[in-house]
C-alpha positions, 0 to 999 in steps of 0.5 A: 166410707166416712170415719168420725173419731170422737174422744171423750175428754170432759171429766174432772178427774177428782181423784187426780187432786189437781188444778189441771184437767185429767186429760192434760196430765202428762204421760211420757211428756205428753198429755193423755189426750194427745196420746189418743189423738196421735195414736189414731192419726194414721186412720185419717179420719174425716172428722176428729171431735173432742168432747170437753167440759171440765177445764174446757178452755185449757183442754181446747187451747192445749190440743187445738189444731190439725182439724180438731173440732170441739163439742162441750158437754155442760153439765156432764151427765154421763157417757151417753149424754156426751155422745148426744152433744156430738150428733150435729158434728158427726159426718153422715154415714160410715163409722164413728169410733169412740175413745176415752181421753184418759186411756192414752195407750190405745194402739193404732192397730187396735183402733183400725181393727175396730173400724174395719170390724164395724164396716159401717153396719155393726156395733163393735165393742173392744173387750178384754179378759181379766183374771179378776173382773170384779167391778167391770161390766161383763160381756154376755154372749150367745155363741160369738154374738154379744147380747148385752153388757151387764154391770158388776152390781147388776150381774147374777152369780153366773154372769159374774163368772164371766171374765170378758169385760167392756173397755169403754171403747167402741165403733158404731154405725154413725146413723144408727148411733145418732138414732140410739143416743137420741133414745137414751134415758136417765132412768137410773140411780145416777140420773145419767145417760149411759152409752152402754144402753145402746147395746140393747137397742142394737140387739133389738134392731137386729144390728150385729154386736161384735166383741173384739178382744185385746190381749194387751191390758196396757192399751186399755188402762185408764188413768184416774189417780196419780198412782195409776198415772205412775203405774202406766208411766212405768208400763209405757217406759218398759215397753219402749225400753224393750222395743229399743233393746229388741232393735239392738240398743244396750240399756244398762237397766230398762227399769231406769230409762225414760223416753218422752219423745222420739229416740232413733238409734244406730248400731251398738248404742249404749245407755246407762241408768237414769237417762231421760230423752225428750223431743227428737233425739238421734244417736249415731252408731256406737254412741255411749250415754253416761248415767243421769243425763237429760238429752232433748232435741239433739243429733249426736254423731257416731262414736260420740261419748256423753259423760255422766250428768250432762244436760243437752237441750236443743229446744226449738233451734236444735243442737248437734254433736259431731262424730267422736266428740266427748261431752261432760261430765256436768256439761250443758249444751243449749239451743243452737250448740253445733259441735263438730267432730272430735270436739271436747266439752268438759265439766261445767262448760256451757255452750249456747248458740255457738259453732265449734269446728273439728277438734276444738276443746273447752275442757273446764269451767267455761262459757261459749255463747253466740260464738263461732270457734275454729278447728283445734282451738283450745279454750281455757278454764274460766274463760267466757264470751261476754255476748250480751251488752244489756240490750243486744247479743253480739258474736265472738269469732275465734279462728282456727288454732287459737289458744285462749288462756284461763280466766279470759273475757272476750267482749263481743263483738270481737274477732280473734284471728287464726293462730292467735294467743290470748294470755291468761286473765285477759279482758279483750274488747278489740280484735286480735290479728292472726298469729298475735299474742294479746294480753290485757291485764294489770301489771303484777305488783309485789309489795315486800314486808306487807302484813295482813290486817289483824282482827281487833280483840 
């Protein structure tokens, strides 16, 4: 049976007070509408249609791909008018699932339940019971059958006591939906076409109207303002934190945890407060993450320790940290950083596009860019690889058991052989053979009886 998924994403979102269209505002690092699309991907719809309007070019550029079709609603004349624009794009027969691009946390399980309940021959409404339903459209039933949606302003006193409300999400038989939206009119105060008017049409035709309830308020909360966005962010982050803790992760404070991507954890992982995880992150058994770290697109091996205030960003290249490694505090790992087991990267050390073999150490105030570093290397404080000549990047190769003294500059391309030593303060431009000592600095001069200049009065 054919399935169409339609996402309404044409609204301006005036209350967001932003140049960015509302559906592109970020929740957990992803656009609101992207959440909706990702959460319904497992339904394997035959057609996925996004209705755009305000900021259409921006919205379409941000989510294009994966077979998504776009239909524009210009001007925006209500929800019914939006669905009218999709009629030529809907696959015939089957079911059409209608979602809102600003209701990002609708679950796969709920959307699947709606599609199954519709079965191509029923109109299915997603509903929820509120303790205070003021302002929401009420679901009026006769027995189990839904007979109407009554807006709060139009409801009688008896109807206002109904707590079951419509969420704005529905599944409908596609052919009937096409027919119904073609019959909508805008004979109302707002001069708009309301999709909810099709409920009366279905009842009049004898098409069963079913209300499927959700008990999870979070999955049907929409976003209309920065305040609502922040509140939904906290709900979402707490839900992710609870799921991780259920799986055994130790979070020092679930209220001070942010996941904006995918986090996979082994056993006995500990995460301190105010850490942010983005992209694809994997933490091995026994990993400990200190407070105030930002960790993005990296795999961290078992028993590694990431000290406080460390920033890791693998970006597209990714990064990796070996088993038992010690990173930070105040360290920075950039794309292409590949650290072996028991590597030490200390405070104010930056590593970019470099491989460090087992046991290598750069403990203080250093830079390693475009370098290959052997096992057990000790890389001194203040030392750098000068990898850029103004036009091209070049590689530095440092063999096993090399000792690089403090405040050295290794001008790439250069190779330091196994077991070599680089004297502190050296600037090297030529290769060093294995086992050699290389010193390249001006000879120390001591002047006796020298006086500092004095300020003129």
